[in-house]
A tleap script that builds the chain and sets N, CA, C and O, in Angstrom:
source leaprc.protein.ff14SB
mol = sequence {
  NMET ILE GLN ILE ARG PRO VAL SER ASP LEU
  ARG ASN LYS PHE PRO GLU ILE GLU THR LEU
  VAL ASN GLU GLY GLU PRO VAL TYR LEU THR
  LYS ASN GLY HIE GLY ALA MET VAL VAL LEU
  ASN LEU GLU LYS TYR ALA GLU LEU THR ASN
  ASP ILE GLU ILE LYS LEU ASP GLU ALA ASP
  HIE ALA ALA GLU VAL SER ASP LEU ARG TYR
  THR HIE GLU GLU VAL PHE GLY ARG LEU LYS
  ARG LYS HIE CGLY
}
set mol.1.N position { 111.838 148.854 66.286 }
set mol.1.CA position { 112.721 149.148 65.177 }
set mol.1.C position { 113.325 147.844 64.643 }
set mol.1.O position { 113.758 146.994 65.421 }
set mol.2.N position { 113.351 147.693 63.361 }
set mol.2.CA position { 113.903 146.484 62.754 }
set mol.2.C position { 115.405 146.424 63.011 }
set mol.2.O position { 116.131 147.398 62.808 }
set mol.3.N position { 115.843 145.265 63.460 }
set mol.3.CA position { 117.257 145.045 63.730 }
set mol.3.C position { 117.869 144.211 62.609 }
set mol.3.O position { 117.532 143.039 62.439 }
set mol.4.N position { 118.755 144.816 61.859 }
set mol.4.CA position { 119.473 144.115 60.797 }
set mol.4.C position { 120.944 144.169 61.156 }
set mol.4.O position { 121.514 145.247 61.322 }
set mol.5.N position { 121.552 143.008 61.273 }
set mol.5.CA position { 122.944 142.923 61.694 }
set mol.5.C position { 123.702 141.957 60.784 }
set mol.5.O position { 123.110 141.048 60.202 }
set mol.6.N position { 125.014 142.161 60.667 }
set mol.6.CA position { 125.806 141.151 59.949 }
set mol.6.C position { 125.861 139.868 60.773 }
set mol.6.O position { 125.837 139.908 62.003 }
set mol.7.N position { 125.934 138.751 60.095 }
set mol.7.CA position { 125.949 137.462 60.790 }
set mol.7.C position { 127.131 137.357 61.757 }
set mol.7.O position { 127.064 136.609 62.732 }
set mol.8.N position { 128.203 138.094 61.500 }
set mol.8.CA position { 129.354 138.065 62.416 }
set mol.8.C position { 128.987 138.600 63.799 }
set mol.8.O position { 129.644 138.252 64.781 }
set mol.9.N position { 127.938 139.451 63.900 }
set mol.9.CA position { 127.497 139.943 65.204 }
set mol.9.C position { 126.984 138.816 66.088 }
set mol.9.O position { 127.029 138.922 67.313 }
set mol.10.N position { 126.501 137.748 65.488 }
set mol.10.CA position { 126.022 136.621 66.280 }
set mol.10.C position { 127.158 136.047 67.113 }
set mol.10.O position { 126.946 135.609 68.244 }
set mol.11.N position { 128.353 136.049 66.557 }
set mol.11.CA position { 129.523 135.554 67.267 }
set mol.11.C position { 130.162 136.662 68.109 }
set mol.11.O position { 130.493 136.450 69.276 }
set mol.12.N position { 130.331 137.835 67.513 }
set mol.12.CA position { 131.096 138.899 68.160 }
set mol.12.C position { 130.305 139.727 69.163 }
set mol.12.O position { 130.881 140.312 70.081 }
set mol.13.N position { 129.004 139.777 68.993 }
set mol.13.CA position { 128.167 140.604 69.872 }
set mol.13.C position { 126.951 139.827 70.350 }
set mol.13.O position { 125.837 140.348 70.399 }
set mol.14.N position { 127.188 138.576 70.700 }
set mol.14.CA position { 126.088 137.707 71.092 }
set mol.14.C position { 125.226 138.287 72.214 }
set mol.14.O position { 124.001 138.209 72.123 }
set mol.15.N position { 125.810 138.866 73.270 }
set mol.15.CA position { 124.952 139.418 74.337 }
set mol.15.C position { 123.972 140.483 73.832 }
set mol.15.O position { 122.837 140.537 74.307 }
set mol.16.N position { 124.378 141.320 72.892 }
set mol.16.CA position { 123.480 142.327 72.327 }
set mol.16.C position { 122.340 141.671 71.552 }
set mol.16.O position { 121.176 142.045 71.693 }
set mol.17.N position { 122.696 140.697 70.743 }
set mol.17.CA position { 121.693 139.973 69.956 }
set mol.17.C position { 120.723 139.264 70.899 }
set mol.17.O position { 119.508 139.303 70.703 }
set mol.18.N position { 121.270 138.626 71.908 }
set mol.18.CA position { 120.445 137.892 72.870 }
set mol.18.C position { 119.462 138.827 73.581 }
set mol.18.O position { 118.297 138.476 73.769 }
set mol.19.N position { 119.923 139.998 73.968 }
set mol.19.CA position { 119.050 140.968 74.632 }
set mol.19.C position { 117.898 141.377 73.724 }
set mol.19.O position { 116.744 141.393 74.153 }
set mol.20.N position { 118.200 141.703 72.485 }
set mol.20.CA position { 117.152 142.088 71.531 }
set mol.20.C position { 116.136 140.972 71.345 }
set mol.20.O position { 114.928 141.206 71.365 }
set mol.21.N position { 116.635 139.767 71.167 }
set mol.21.CA position { 115.766 138.615 70.930 }
set mol.21.C position { 114.911 138.336 72.164 }
set mol.21.O position { 113.724 138.036 72.040 }
set mol.22.N position { 115.506 138.434 73.354 }
set mol.22.CA position { 114.751 138.188 74.582 }
set mol.22.C position { 113.699 139.264 74.843 }
set mol.22.O position { 112.736 139.022 75.570 }
set mol.23.N position { 113.873 140.438 74.261 }
set mol.23.CA position { 112.862 141.497 74.357 }
set mol.23.C position { 111.731 141.282 73.350 }
set mol.23.O position { 110.791 142.075 73.287 }
set mol.24.N position { 111.824 140.225 72.577 }
set mol.24.CA position { 110.779 139.895 71.622 }
set mol.24.C position { 111.007 140.419 70.222 }
set mol.24.O position { 110.145 140.269 69.356 }
set mol.25.N position { 112.158 141.032 69.985 }
set mol.25.CA position { 112.465 141.567 68.668 }
set mol.25.C position { 113.174 140.519 67.806 }
set mol.25.O position { 114.137 139.905 68.264 }
set mol.26.N position { 112.720 140.304 66.574 }
set mol.26.CA position { 113.502 139.439 65.690 }
set mol.26.C position { 114.755 140.196 65.251 }
set mol.26.O position { 114.733 141.420 65.117 }
set mol.27.N position { 115.828 139.474 65.032 }
set mol.27.CA position { 117.064 140.065 64.524 }
set mol.27.C position { 117.343 139.419 63.172 }
set mol.27.O position { 117.491 138.201 63.067 }
set mol.28.N position { 117.412 140.252 62.150 }
set mol.28.CA position { 117.686 139.797 60.792 }
set mol.28.C position { 119.191 139.839 60.577 }
set mol.28.O position { 119.824 140.877 60.768 }
set mol.29.N position { 119.760 138.707 60.180 }
set mol.29.CA position { 121.196 138.617 59.965 }
set mol.29.C position { 121.504 138.560 58.474 }
set mol.29.O position { 120.828 137.885 57.698 }
set mol.30.N position { 122.544 139.289 58.107 }
set mol.30.CA position { 122.955 139.322 56.705 }
set mol.30.C position { 124.346 138.716 56.549 }
set mol.30.O position { 125.163 138.729 57.470 }
set mol.31.N position { 124.581 138.196 55.373 }
set mol.31.CA position { 125.905 137.673 55.015 }
set mol.31.C position { 126.236 138.258 53.650 }
set mol.31.O position { 125.492 138.078 52.686 }
set mol.32.N position { 127.348 138.953 53.582 }
set mol.32.CA position { 127.757 139.619 52.346 }
set mol.32.C position { 126.666 140.546 51.809 }
set mol.32.O position { 126.470 140.664 50.600 }
set mol.33.N position { 125.958 141.204 52.737 }
set mol.33.CA position { 124.944 142.175 52.345 }
set mol.33.C position { 123.594 141.607 51.959 }
set mol.33.O position { 122.689 142.352 51.582 }
set mol.34.N position { 123.450 140.297 52.050 }
set mol.34.CA position { 122.182 139.652 51.683 }
set mol.34.C position { 121.594 138.958 52.910 }
set mol.34.O position { 122.328 138.463 53.765 }
set mol.35.N position { 120.263 138.929 52.987 }
set mol.35.CA position { 119.598 138.259 54.090 }
set mol.35.C position { 120.016 136.812 54.197 }
set mol.35.O position { 120.034 136.080 53.207 }
set mol.36.N position { 120.355 136.402 55.420 }
set mol.36.CA position { 120.798 135.024 55.636 }
set mol.36.C position { 119.866 134.261 56.579 }
set mol.36.O position { 119.569 133.091 56.340 }
set mol.37.N position { 119.400 134.922 57.657 }
set mol.37.CA position { 118.549 134.242 58.626 }
set mol.37.C position { 117.922 135.245 59.569 }
set mol.37.O position { 118.300 136.416 59.613 }
set mol.38.N position { 116.947 134.748 60.328 }
set mol.38.CA position { 116.293 135.543 61.358 }
set mol.38.C position { 116.431 134.793 62.661 }
set mol.38.O position { 116.240 133.578 62.714 }
set mol.39.N position { 116.768 135.524 63.723 }
set mol.39.CA position { 116.866 134.931 65.050 }
set mol.39.C position { 115.671 135.404 65.862 }
set mol.39.O position { 115.424 136.606 65.970 }
set mol.40.N position { 114.926 134.454 66.436 }
set mol.40.CA position { 113.751 134.735 67.263 }
set mol.40.C position { 113.891 134.039 68.603 }
set mol.40.O position { 114.592 133.034 68.716 }
set mol.41.N position { 113.222 134.576 69.623 }
set mol.41.CA position { 113.197 133.810 70.864 }
set mol.41.C position { 112.195 132.674 70.707 }
set mol.41.O position { 111.375 132.686 69.788 }
set mol.42.N position { 112.259 131.706 71.591 }
set mol.42.CA position { 111.419 130.514 71.452 }
set mol.42.C position { 109.936 130.832 71.548 }
set mol.42.O position { 109.125 130.195 70.876 }
set mol.43.N position { 109.571 131.802 72.369 }
set mol.43.CA position { 108.163 132.168 72.512 }
set mol.43.C position { 107.601 132.720 71.209 }
set mol.43.O position { 106.508 132.331 70.798 }
set mol.44.N position { 108.324 133.613 70.558 }
set mol.44.CA position { 107.871 134.173 69.289 }
set mol.44.C position { 107.813 133.096 68.213 }
set mol.44.O position { 106.881 133.064 67.410 }
set mol.45.N position { 108.806 132.219 68.196 }
set mol.45.CA position { 108.811 131.128 67.220 }
set mol.45.C position { 107.583 130.239 67.422 }
set mol.45.O position { 106.926 129.844 66.459 }
set mol.46.N position { 107.281 129.929 68.694 }
set mol.46.CA position { 106.119 129.095 68.988 }
set mol.46.C position { 104.831 129.773 68.536 }
set mol.46.O position { 103.934 129.110 68.015 }
set mol.47.N position { 104.731 131.091 68.730 }
set mol.47.CA position { 103.546 131.823 68.274 }
set mol.47.C position { 103.351 131.673 66.766 }
set mol.47.O position { 102.224 131.554 66.285 }
set mol.48.N position { 104.450 131.680 66.036 }
set mol.48.CA position { 104.371 131.572 64.575 }
set mol.48.C position { 104.057 130.166 64.103 }
set mol.48.O position { 103.430 129.992 63.058 }
set mol.49.N position { 104.479 129.160 64.852 }
set mol.49.CA position { 104.370 127.789 64.354 }
set mol.49.C position { 103.308 126.936 65.016 }
set mol.49.O position { 102.948 125.896 64.463 }
set mol.50.N position { 102.786 127.320 66.174 }
set mol.50.CA position { 101.833 126.462 66.878 }
set mol.50.C position { 100.607 126.139 66.049 }
set mol.50.O position { 100.186 124.984 65.998 }
set mol.51.N position { 100.021 127.138 65.395 }
set mol.51.CA position { 98.842 126.881 64.582 }
set mol.51.C position { 99.145 125.930 63.438 }
set mol.51.O position { 98.306 125.112 63.060 }
set mol.52.N position { 100.335 126.038 62.895 }
set mol.52.CA position { 100.728 125.167 61.790 }
set mol.52.C position { 100.772 123.716 62.257 }
set mol.52.O position { 100.259 122.829 61.576 }
set mol.53.N position { 101.382 123.472 63.417 }
set mol.53.CA position { 101.465 122.110 63.948 }
set mol.53.C position { 100.066 121.544 64.204 }
set mol.53.O position { 99.796 120.382 63.899 }
set mol.54.N position { 99.189 122.360 64.761 }
set mol.54.CA position { 97.816 121.914 65.038 }
set mol.54.C position { 97.109 121.572 63.737 }
set mol.54.O position { 96.458 120.531 63.644 }
set mol.55.N position { 97.227 122.428 62.734 }
set mol.55.CA position { 96.569 122.184 61.441 }
set mol.55.C position { 97.123 120.945 60.757 }
set mol.55.O position { 96.374 120.181 60.148 }
set mol.56.N position { 98.434 120.741 60.854 }
set mol.56.CA position { 99.022 119.534 60.252 }
set mol.56.C position { 98.535 118.278 60.962 }
set mol.56.O position { 98.255 117.271 60.312 }
set mol.57.N position { 98.430 118.324 62.295 }
set mol.57.CA position { 97.890 117.191 63.039 }
set mol.57.C position { 96.442 116.913 62.637 }
set mol.57.O position { 96.050 115.757 62.477 }
set mol.58.N position { 95.644 117.984 62.473 }
set mol.58.CA position { 94.256 117.821 62.041 }
set mol.58.C position { 94.187 117.195 60.646 }
set mol.58.O position { 93.353 116.328 60.387 }
set mol.59.N position { 95.067 117.643 59.759 }
set mol.59.CA position { 95.082 117.097 58.397 }
set mol.59.C position { 95.493 115.630 58.407 }
set mol.59.O position { 94.922 114.826 57.671 }
set mol.60.N position { 96.471 115.272 59.229 }
set mol.60.CA position { 96.874 113.868 59.338 }
set mol.60.C position { 95.715 113.016 59.832 }
set mol.60.O position { 95.468 111.930 59.307 }
set mol.61.N position { 95.010 113.504 60.834 }
set mol.61.CA position { 93.868 112.755 61.366 }
set mol.61.C position { 92.776 112.605 60.310 }
set mol.61.O position { 92.217 111.522 60.140 }
set mol.62.N position { 92.473 113.702 59.597 }
set mol.62.CA position { 91.447 113.650 58.562 }
set mol.62.C position { 91.824 112.653 57.473 }
set mol.62.O position { 90.959 111.945 56.957 }
set mol.63.N position { 93.092 112.591 57.124 }
set mol.63.CA position { 93.544 111.656 56.087 }
set mol.63.C position { 93.426 110.211 56.554 }
set mol.63.O position { 93.194 109.310 55.748 }
set mol.64.N position { 93.588 109.991 57.867 }
set mol.64.CA position { 93.476 108.626 58.396 }
set mol.64.C position { 92.038 108.116 58.370 }
set mol.64.O position { 91.812 106.920 58.187 }
set mol.65.N position { 91.068 109.005 58.549 }
set mol.65.CA position { 89.675 108.565 58.678 }
set mol.65.C position { 88.857 108.719 57.396 }
set mol.65.O position { 87.679 108.364 57.367 }
set mol.66.N position { 89.470 109.240 56.346 }
set mol.66.CA position { 88.728 109.457 55.101 }
set mol.66.C position { 89.611 109.155 53.895 }
set mol.66.O position { 90.831 109.317 53.932 }
set mol.67.N position { 88.962 108.717 52.838 }
set mol.67.CA position { 89.663 108.500 51.577 }
set mol.67.C position { 89.558 109.715 50.659 }
set mol.67.O position { 90.123 109.716 49.566 }
set mol.68.N position { 88.837 110.749 51.097 }
set mol.68.CA position { 88.658 111.957 50.300 }
set mol.68.C position { 89.983 112.694 50.149 }
set mol.68.O position { 90.669 112.974 51.132 }
set mol.69.N position { 90.332 113.004 48.901 }
set mol.69.CA position { 91.576 113.734 48.617 }
set mol.69.C position { 91.253 114.858 47.644 }
set mol.69.O position { 90.358 114.731 46.809 }
set mol.70.N position { 91.993 115.966 47.759 }
set mol.70.CA position { 91.818 117.119 46.882 }
set mol.70.C position { 93.088 117.334 46.082 }
set mol.70.O position { 94.192 117.080 46.564 }
set mol.71.N position { 92.920 117.807 44.849 }
set mol.71.CA position { 94.090 118.175 44.046 }
set mol.71.C position { 94.595 119.528 44.546 }
set mol.71.O position { 93.885 120.239 45.257 }
set mol.72.N position { 95.813 119.872 44.172 }
set mol.72.CA position { 96.325 121.178 44.600 }
set mol.72.C position { 95.535 122.309 43.950 }
set mol.72.O position { 95.404 123.386 44.531 }
set mol.73.N position { 95.003 122.070 42.740 }
set mol.73.CA position { 94.172 123.084 42.091 }
set mol.73.C position { 92.910 123.363 42.905 }
set mol.73.O position { 92.501 124.515 43.050 }
set mol.74.N position { 92.296 122.303 43.437 }
set mol.74.CA position { 91.100 122.486 44.252 }
set mol.74.C position { 91.415 123.248 45.542 }
set mol.74.O position { 90.682 124.160 45.927 }
set mol.75.N position { 92.485 122.877 46.190 }
set mol.75.CA position { 92.861 123.519 47.460 }
set mol.75.C position { 93.188 124.993 47.242 }
set mol.75.O position { 92.647 125.856 47.934 }
set mol.76.N position { 94.063 125.285 46.293 }
set mol.76.CA position { 94.467 126.668 46.080 }
set mol.76.C position { 93.339 127.494 45.472 }
set mol.76.O position { 93.248 128.694 45.729 }
set mol.77.N position { 92.482 126.871 44.673 }
set mol.77.CA position { 91.317 127.572 44.154 }
set mol.77.C position { 90.402 128.013 45.267 }
set mol.77.O position { 89.909 129.141 45.256 }
set mol.78.N position { 90.162 127.131 46.241 }
set mol.78.CA position { 89.326 127.486 47.392 }
set mol.78.C position { 89.960 128.602 48.202 }
set mol.78.O position { 89.265 129.512 48.653 }
set mol.79.N position { 91.264 128.543 48.390 }
set mol.79.CA position { 91.951 129.592 49.148 }
set mol.79.C position { 91.853 130.937 48.446 }
set mol.79.O position { 91.625 131.968 49.079 }
set mol.80.N position { 92.031 130.913 47.114 }
set mol.80.CA position { 91.944 132.169 46.358 }
set mol.80.C position { 90.549 132.765 46.444 }
set mol.80.O position { 90.400 133.976 46.605 }
set mol.81.N position { 89.528 131.926 46.337 }
set mol.81.CA position { 88.151 132.430 46.434 }
set mol.81.C position { 87.865 132.958 47.845 }
set mol.81.O position { 87.173 133.964 48.006 }
set mol.82.N position { 88.387 132.293 48.840 }
set mol.82.CA position { 88.144 132.681 50.235 }
set mol.82.C position { 88.855 133.995 50.582 }
set mol.82.O position { 88.299 134.829 51.297 }
set mol.83.N position { 90.067 134.178 50.085 }
set mol.83.CA position { 90.881 135.355 50.452 }
set mol.83.C position { 90.991 136.384 49.333 }
set mol.83.O position { 91.680 137.392 49.495 }
set mol.84.N position { 90.358 136.165 48.252 }
set mol.84.CA position { 90.596 137.057 47.135 }
set mol.84.C position { 89.439 137.817 46.692 }
set mol.84.O position { 89.540 138.602 45.750 }
savepdb mol mol.pdb
quit
């Protein structure tokens, strides 16, 4: 079940938030009725970002060994054709 809480719960009900997050559930925090942030445990955050770090490292390496560069139109055009 999606957990949406006011940001004040982070301070006032931290143990509840911590329990939800440690169970692997993201907790969406609102401020004045609008989305403000999401709290995740470190394992879930790593799952979301590990591939990104690897891809960025690969791109850095590729840029070091080649002078080949693509415009943003070429990159996004390829992505659209691949996923569209």
